[in-house]
Structures are given as structure tokens and as C-alpha cells.
C-alpha positions as CSV (number, residue, x, y, z in Angstrom):
1,X,220.6,102.4,-52.0
2,X,221.0,105.8,-53.6
3,X,219.4,107.7,-50.7
4,X,221.6,109.7,-48.4
5,X,222.3,107.6,-45.2
6,X,224.6,109.4,-42.8
7,X,225.2,112.0,-40.1
8,X,226.5,115.6,-40.5
9,X,228.3,116.9,-37.4
10,X,227.0,120.4,-37.9
11,X,228.5,123.4,-36.1
12,X,225.5,125.5,-35.2
13,X,226.1,129.2,-34.8
14,X,224.4,131.4,-32.2
15,X,221.0,133.1,-32.7
16,X,219.4,130.2,-34.7
17,X,217.3,127.5,-33.3
18,X,218.0,123.8,-33.6
19,X,214.9,123.5,-35.8
20,X,216.3,126.1,-38.2
21,X,219.6,124.4,-38.3
22,X,218.0,121.0,-39.2
23,X,215.8,122.7,-41.9
24,X,218.9,124.3,-43.4
25,X,220.9,121.1,-43.5
26,X,217.9,119.1,-44.8
27,X,217.4,121.5,-47.8
28,X,221.2,121.7,-48.5
29,X,221.4,117.9,-48.9
30,X,218.0,117.6,-50.5
31,X,216.6,114.9,-48.2
32,X,213.1,114.5,-46.8
33,X,214.1,113.1,-43.4
34,X,216.5,114.8,-41.0
35,X,216.7,114.9,-37.2
36,X,219.2,116.3,-34.7
37,X,220.8,114.7,-31.6
38,X,220.3,116.9,-28.6
39,X,218.7,120.4,-28.8
40,X,220.8,123.5,-28.6
41,X,219.2,126.8,-27.5
42,X,219.5,129.8,-29.9
43,X,221.9,131.4,-27.5
44,X,224.2,128.4,-27.7
45,X,226.6,127.4,-30.4
46,X,228.6,124.2,-31.1
47,X,228.1,120.8,-32.4
48,X,224.6,119.6,-33.4
49,X,224.8,116.2,-35.1
50,X,222.1,115.8,-37.7
51,X,221.0,112.5,-39.0
52,X,219.9,112.3,-42.6
53,X,217.7,109.9,-44.5
54,X,217.6,106.4,-42.9
55,X,220.2,107.5,-40.3
56,X,217.2,109.2,-38.5
57,X,216.2,105.7,-37.3
58,X,219.3,105.7,-35.0
59,X,218.7,109.0,-33.1
60,X,217.4,107.1,-30.1
61,X,220.6,105.1,-29.9
62,X,222.7,108.2,-29.9
63,X,220.8,110.5,-27.4
64,X,222.3,109.2,-24.2
65,X,226.0,110.0,-25.1
66,X,228.1,112.1,-22.7
67,X,228.4,115.7,-23.6
68,X,231.0,118.4,-22.9
69,X,230.2,122.1,-22.7
70,X,232.2,125.3,-22.4
71,X,230.1,128.0,-20.8
72,X,230.6,131.5,-19.6
73,X,228.6,132.6,-16.6
74,X,227.9,136.1,-15.4
75,X,227.7,136.7,-11.7
76,X,225.6,139.4,-10.1
77,X,222.1,138.8,-11.5
78,X,219.3,136.3,-11.8
79,X,216.8,136.0,-14.7
80,X,213.7,134.0,-15.4
81,X,215.4,132.1,-18.2
82,X,218.6,131.5,-16.3
83,X,220.6,133.2,-19.0
84,X,221.2,136.8,-20.3
85,X,218.2,136.7,-22.7
86,X,215.6,136.7,-19.8
87,X,214.0,139.3,-17.6
88,X,216.1,140.3,-14.5
89,X,214.5,139.0,-11.3
90,X,217.2,140.0,-8.8
91,X,220.7,141.5,-8.8
92,X,223.5,141.6,-6.3
93,X,226.8,143.4,-6.9
94,X,227.7,143.5,-3.2
95,X,228.9,139.9,-3.1
96,X,232.0,139.2,-5.1
97,X,233.0,135.5,-4.6
98,X,236.7,134.6,-4.3
99,X,238.1,132.2,-6.9
100,X,238.5,129.6,-4.1
101,X,234.9,129.9,-3.1
102,X,233.7,129.6,-6.7
103,X,235.8,126.5,-7.2
104,X,234.4,125.0,-4.0
105,X,230.8,125.5,-5.0
106,X,231.4,124.2,-8.5
107,X,233.0,121.0,-7.1
108,X,229.9,120.5,-4.9
109,X,227.7,120.4,-8.1
110,X,229.3,117.1,-9.3
111,X,227.4,113.9,-9.2
112,X,223.6,113.4,-9.6
113,X,221.8,116.6,-8.8
114,X,218.1,117.4,-8.7
115,X,217.9,120.9,-10.3
116,X,215.2,123.3,-11.5
117,X,214.5,123.1,-15.2
118,X,214.4,126.6,-16.8
119,X,210.9,127.6,-17.8
120,X,212.2,128.7,-21.2
121,X,213.2,125.2,-22.2
122,X,212.1,122.5,-24.6
123,X,210.8,120.2,-21.8
124,X,207.3,119.1,-22.3
125,X,204.6,119.8,-19.6
126,X,201.4,117.9,-20.4
127,X,202.4,117.7,-24.0
128,X,203.3,121.4,-24.4
129,X,206.8,122.8,-24.6
130,X,207.7,124.7,-21.4
131,X,208.8,127.9,-23.3
132,X,205.4,128.2,-24.9
133,X,203.8,128.2,-21.4
134,X,206.4,130.6,-20.1
135,X,205.8,133.1,-22.8
136,X,202.1,133.2,-21.7
137,X,203.2,133.6,-18.1
138,X,201.6,130.3,-17.1
139,X,204.7,128.8,-15.4
140,X,207.6,130.1,-13.4
141,X,209.8,127.1,-14.0
142,X,209.5,123.6,-15.6
143,X,209.8,121.6,-12.5
144,X,212.9,119.7,-11.4
145,X,214.9,116.9,-13.0
146,X,217.8,114.7,-12.0
147,X,220.9,115.8,-13.9
148,X,224.1,113.7,-14.0
149,X,227.2,116.0,-13.8
150,X,230.5,114.1,-14.2
151,X,232.8,117.0,-13.7
152,X,233.0,120.8,-13.6
153,X,236.3,122.6,-14.2
154,X,236.8,126.4,-13.9
155,X,238.9,127.6,-16.8
156,X,238.9,131.3,-16.1
157,X,237.6,133.9,-13.6
158,X,237.5,137.6,-13.8
159,X,234.5,139.0,-11.9
160,X,231.7,139.1,-13.0
161,X,232.6,136.5,-15.6
162,X,233.8,132.9,-15.2
163,X,234.4,130.3,-17.9
164,X,233.7,126.7,-16.9
165,X,233.9,123.3,-18.6
166,X,231.1,120.8,-17.8
167,X,231.0,117.1,-18.7
168,X,227.5,115.7,-18.2
169,X,224.9,113.3,-19.3
170,X,221.7,113.5,-21.2
171,X,219.1,116.0,-20.0
172,X,221.4,118.3,-18.2
173,X,220.8,122.1,-18.4
174,X,223.9,124.1,-18.0
175,X,221.7,127.1,-17.2
176,X,220.3,125.2,-14.2
177,X,223.8,124.5,-12.9
178,X,224.8,128.1,-13.2
179,X,221.6,129.4,-11.6
180,X,222.1,127.0,-8.6
181,X,225.7,128.0,-8.3
182,X,224.7,131.7,-8.2
183,X,222.1,131.0,-5.5
184,X,224.6,129.1,-3.5
185,X,227.2,131.9,-3.7
186,X,224.5,134.5,-2.9
187,X,225.7,136.6,-5.8
188,X,223.3,135.1,-8.4
189,X,224.5,134.0,-11.8
190,X,223.3,133.6,-15.4
191,X,224.6,131.8,-18.4
192,X,226.0,134.4,-20.9
193,X,227.6,132.0,-23.5
194,X,227.5,128.3,-24.3
195,X,229.5,126.1,-26.6
196,X,228.9,122.4,-26.9
197,X,232.3,121.0,-27.6
198,X,231.6,117.2,-27.6
199,X,228.6,115.0,-27.9
200,X,229.7,111.4,-27.6
201,X,231.6,110.5,-30.8
202,X,231.1,114.0,-32.2
203,X,233.6,116.8,-31.5
204,X,234.3,120.3,-32.8
205,X,237.4,118.9,-34.5
206,X,235.2,116.8,-36.9
207,X,232.4,119.3,-37.3
208,X,231.3,121.3,-40.3
209,X,230.1,124.9,-40.4
210,X,227.6,126.3,-42.9
211,X,230.5,127.9,-44.7
212,X,232.4,124.7,-45.0
213,X,229.2,122.8,-46.2
214,X,228.4,125.5,-48.8
215,X,232.0,125.2,-50.2
216,X,231.7,121.4,-50.4
217,X,228.3,121.7,-52.1
218,X,229.6,124.1,-54.7
219,X,232.4,121.7,-55.5
220,X,230.1,118.7,-55.6
221,X,231.8,117.1,-52.6
222,X,229.0,117.4,-50.0
223,X,229.0,113.6,-49.4
224,X,232.5,114.0,-47.9
225,X,230.9,115.6,-44.8
226,X,228.8,112.6,-44.1
227,X,229.8,110.3,-41.2
228,X,228.9,106.6,-41.5
229,X,226.6,105.4,-38.7
230,X,228.8,102.4,-38.3
231,X,231.7,104.7,-37.3
232,X,229.6,106.0,-34.4
233,X,227.8,102.9,-33.2
234,X,231.0,100.8,-33.0
235,X,229.5,98.4,-30.4
236,X,227.1,97.2,-33.1
237,X,228.1,94.0,-34.9
238,X,228.2,93.8,-38.7
239,X,226.9,90.8,-40.6
240,X,226.5,90.1,-44.3
241,X,223.3,88.6,-45.7
242,X,223.5,86.1,-48.6
243,X,222.4,87.3,-52.0
244,X,219.9,84.5,-52.1
245,X,218.1,85.6,-48.9
246,X,218.3,89.3,-49.6
247,X,215.0,89.7,-51.5
248,X,213.2,87.9,-48.7
249,X,214.9,90.1,-46.1
250,X,213.7,93.2,-48.0
251,X,210.2,91.9,-47.7
252,X,210.5,91.6,-44.0
253,X,211.5,88.0,-43.5
254,X,213.7,87.4,-40.5
255,X,216.9,85.5,-41.4
256,X,218.6,82.8,-39.4
257,X,222.3,82.2,-39.0
258,X,222.5,80.0,-42.1
259,X,221.3,83.0,-44.2
260,X,224.4,85.0,-43.5
261,X,227.7,84.6,-45.4
262,X,229.6,86.6,-42.9
263,X,228.6,86.4,-39.3
264,X,231.5,87.0,-36.9
265,X,231.1,86.7,-33.1
266,X,227.6,87.5,-32.0
267,X,226.4,87.5,-28.4
268,X,223.3,85.3,-28.4
269,X,222.0,86.9,-25.3
270,X,222.0,90.6,-26.5
271,X,223.5,92.3,-29.5
272,X,222.5,94.9,-32.0
273,X,223.4,94.2,-35.7
274,X,224.0,96.0,-38.9
275,X,222.9,93.7,-41.7
276,X,224.8,94.5,-44.9
277,X,224.5,93.2,-48.5
278,X,227.4,91.8,-50.4
279,X,228.4,95.4,-51.5
280,X,228.7,96.5,-47.9
281,X,225.6,98.7,-47.8
282,X,223.3,98.6,-44.7
283,X,220.1,97.0,-45.7
284,X,218.6,96.3,-42.3
285,X,219.2,96.3,-38.6
286,X,218.4,93.7,-36.0
287,X,218.7,92.8,-32.4
288,X,219.5,89.5,-30.7
289,X,217.7,88.8,-27.4
290,X,217.6,85.5,-25.7
291,X,219.1,83.7,-28.7
292,X,216.4,85.0,-31.0
293,X,217.0,87.5,-33.8
294,X,214.4,90.3,-34.3
295,X,214.5,92.8,-37.2
296,X,214.5,96.5,-36.1
297,X,214.4,98.2,-39.5
298,X,214.6,97.2,-43.2
299,X,215.9,99.9,-45.5
300,X,214.2,99.5,-48.9
């Protein structure tokens, strides 16, 4: 297959949307299909993994990965967006929490928490993005959601700013955590900066900025920035289809064990498989459930 099939661990800068980031990367690589793993607000920066070509078929398997954020919160005010871009609803400069009190409140946020989702968010309400309803003044918030917060660590505190590190699961809004912390302290708080430092396999250390990608592109080495999906989904097994059965596989026929020349150890109860041809290219994916193999995708 000559089509691009991989993931770019893109470092999104502030003040552009995730949609704009995907559009930029898609055009740079000249592909029709591209999709990101986990939205980043325009205020936020950091890693935004973008799947290209057939790698877009794997977005659903990558979305639930643990994420790490570095965020700055500003005490003393509350906004409708839970960050510094919103309209100020309340302010309080009279309460200046001690470092000990702030650490105590942050520690109390760990675990599964039901928190208010910001109105200016990508959550869908009756099929419409919340931020679109908020802009029209139709909602004050986007309801509540359970958010899984593994740990929160305070890295720095110099009133009114504090820098925190949050390790959390899918669907967690750092703005919601900060807004709740501010309410608990009585001083209010908003998110003033946000960096996503880790998203499962993807980290800042193996990310690529626009500048880096442009340089690789000018040197004809853009493919060096691509990450193989097999390096990410390491729990998937790899099997090799025989050359004889390959044409039938490409037409959608489901192979059996005898049609593989390299099988390895497969859990006959439940396993996901990369099916490769003799050259090592991924030609299909399948799942094994209750001893039966079922094709997921065939990549023609």
C-alpha cells in the first residue's frame, strides 16, 4: 500500500483549534483522511495525536488512554467558561488560600468526581455542541459528568497563580477541576494556561511542532515523523496471511488458522489482530471472540 498509514504526534500551539490543527496536518501530508485523538481547546497547547489515512480506523481504540496535563490556575475570579477567556461572573481578592489549604483541596479532588462540564465545551447536547448553545445564551453549563482523576500535584504556588499537574482519564475537563477547587476555597479560580504533556503512548518528547514538520517536508523526510500504529497498540497480536489467501482476504473473506503462515500465540477467547502480508504491511485487522475470528477492517 502506498497510502500514508500512521500517526503524527503533533504539538498544537495555543490559539488554534483542534480542527484547524488537523486541517493543517492533513494538507501538509496530502491525505484525504485525518482525525485527532482527544480535543484540545484553542487556549490549550501540547500533544494532539493525529491519525492519517487508514490509521483513522483506530481512533476509537486510542481514545481511552490516560492523559497528563500541566495547568496554571488563577485564583480570585470565576468566569462562565471556567478559564480566562470567559466573562467574569464573580471575583474575590479577600481570600488568599495558604499553600497547605490549596494542597488539601487538590488532594480531595482525586478519584471519581462528578463535576460540572463547562458550557463552552465540545460536549454534545441533543446533537449540538455546547459552545454553540452557550454563544447564543441558551445554556449556563453543559450538565455534569463523572471524571476520573488519578492524581493532582501542585508544582508551584505564588498567589494568585498556581501550577498543577493532573493525571486523569478520558472526558476530564481540567477547567472543571479548577472551577470546583476555586469554589471550595471560596476564592474562585479559572484556568489560565494548559499543556497536555502525555496522552497514553504519546508524549512531548516524541512530538513534532509545525516548524519541525515543515523542515522535514522541505527535506523530503516527512515520513520520518510518522508513528506506526503497531508501536502504539502493542497489546494487539500480529499474524501473517499466506500469499495464496491474500486475494480472498482483500475481497472480504475471513481466513482461518490454516491460512496464516505466522500465527504466534493467540487468545481464542478475545484478542485483536493486525493481519500483515508477507512484506510486513498491515492489510487487515480482526478480532477473536469465543474462538471465532471476525474481520474488522480490510485495507485495499
